[in-house]
C-alpha positions in Angstrom: -37.2 -2.0 17.0 -39.0 0.6 19.1 -37.1 1.1 22.4 -40.4 2.5 23.9 -41.6 -1.1 24.1 -39.1 -1.8 26.9 -40.5 -1.7 30.4 -38.5 -1.1 33.6 -38.5 -4.9 34.5 -37.5 -6.2 31.1 -38.6 -6.4 27.5 -42.3 -6.6 26.9 -42.3 -7.0 23.1 -42.1 -4.8 20.0 -44.5 -1.8 19.7 -47.1 -2.1 17.1 -45.9 1.1 15.3 -42.5 -0.5 14.4 -42.5 -4.2 13.8 -39.2 -6.1 14.0 -39.2 -7.0 10.3 -39.5 -3.4 9.2 -36.5 -2.2 11.2 -33.9 -4.2 9.4 -30.6 -2.3 9.4 -27.9 -4.6 8.3 -27.4 -8.4 8.4 -29.2 -11.2 6.9 -32.8 -12.0 7.8 -33.6 -15.1 9.9 -36.3 -16.3 12.2 -39.5 -14.5 11.3 -37.8 -11.8 9.3 -35.7 -10.5 12.2 -32.0 -9.7 11.5 -28.9 -10.3 13.6 -28.8 -6.6 14.6 -32.4 -6.9 15.8 -31.4 -9.7 18.1 -28.4 -7.8 19.4 -30.5 -4.7 20.0 -33.0 -6.8 22.0 -30.2 -8.4 24.0 -28.6 -5.0 24.8 -32.0 -3.6 25.8 -32.6 -6.6 28.0 -29.3 -6.1 29.8 -29.8 -2.3 30.2 -33.3 -2.7 31.6 -32.9 -5.7 33.8 -33.9 -5.5 37.5 -30.8 -4.6 39.5 -32.1 -6.9 42.3 -32.4 -9.8 39.9 -29.6 -9.4 37.3 -29.3 -11.8 34.4 -27.0 -14.6 35.3 -23.9 -15.1 33.3 -25.0 -18.6 32.3 -28.2 -17.1 30.9 -26.3 -14.5 28.9 -23.8 -17.1 27.5 -26.7 -19.4 26.5 -28.4 -16.6 24.6 -25.1 -15.7 22.8 -24.6 -19.4 22.0 -28.2 -19.6 20.6 -27.6 -16.5 18.5 -24.3 -18.0 17.2 -26.0 -21.3 16.3 -28.8 -19.5 14.4 -26.2 -17.5 12.5 -24.3 -20.7 11.6 -27.4 -22.5 10.5 -28.4 -19.5 8.3 -25.0 -19.5 6.6 -25.2 -23.3 6.1 -28.7 -23.0 4.6 -27.5 -20.3 2.2 -24.6 -22.5 1.1 -26.8 -25.5 0.7 -29.3 -23.6 -1.5 -26.4 -22.3 -3.7 -25.1 -25.9 -4.0 -28.5 -27.3 -5.0 -29.1 -24.6 -7.6 -25.7 -25.3 -9.1 -26.4 -29.0 -9.1 -29.8 -28.5 -10.8 -28.2 -26.3 -13.5 -25.5 -28.9 -14.1 -28.0 -31.7 -14.4 -30.2 -29.7 -16.8 -27.2 -28.7 -19.0 -26.3 -32.3 -19.3 -29.5 -32.7 -21.3 -28.4 -30.3 -24.1 -28.4 -32.2 -27.3 -30.4 -35.1 -26.0 -33.9 -36.1 -27.2 -36.5 -35.7 -24.5 -40.2 -36.4 -24.2 -41.9 -34.0 -21.7 -45.3 -33.1 -20.5 -46.3 -29.5 -21.4 -48.3 -27.4 -18.9 -51.4 -27.8 -21.2 -51.1 -31.6 -20.9 -49.7 -32.2 -24.4 -46.5 -34.1 -24.9 -43.5 -32.4 -26.4 -40.8 -34.4 -28.2 -37.5 -33.0 -29.4 -33.9 -32.1 -28.8 -33.0 -29.9 -25.9 -31.5 -26.8 -27.6 -30.6 -24.8 -24.5 -31.1 -24.3 -20.8 -32.3 -21.0 -19.4 -32.6 -19.8 -15.8 -36.0 -18.4 -14.9 -36.8 -17.4 -11.4 -33.6 -19.1 -10.2 -34.6 -22.5 -11.7 -33.3 -24.2 -14.9 -35.7 -24.4 -17.8 -35.1 -26.6 -20.9 -35.9 -25.3 -24.3 -37.3 -28.0 -26.6 -38.6 -27.1 -30.0 -38.8 -23.4 -28.9 -41.0 -24.3 -25.9 -40.0 -24.0 -22.2 -40.1 -27.2 -20.3 -39.3 -27.8 -16.6 -36.8 -30.7 -16.0 -39.3 -32.1 -13.6 -41.7 -32.6 -16.5 -39.3 -34.8 -18.5 -40.8 -38.2 -19.1 -38.1 -39.8 -21.3 -34.5 -39.1 -22.2 -32.7 -40.7 -25.1 -29.4 -40.0 -26.9 -29.7 -38.1 -30.2 
């Protein structure tokens, strides 16, 4: 964040030469690519450059800190939920190993065969049926071998 963007009466916005998303130092990204440290820098700059005749009220400051904490908690919960869903998808896909499936191939043909293995591609499970990769979402029929 470019401190030059701070005017005497408050914060006017980030300067065009240094967007918030490019100034990431540490911390996870949330809300439009900004990080926790970006929000803390903005809050510190706001406090340092407030009008002495109209200081920020303590309730305003506490509300901003509570909002920052809530966003941080939601970000952590979202990360945990994503990890859980990925693990669940892998578990469901691995349960198909050794089962006979009928699936729709990307070219529109139907693939019949036994699921030989499950691979992870771009974070998603992919079934290998007769040497061909099939998404679990494209499975039409599952039967025991």
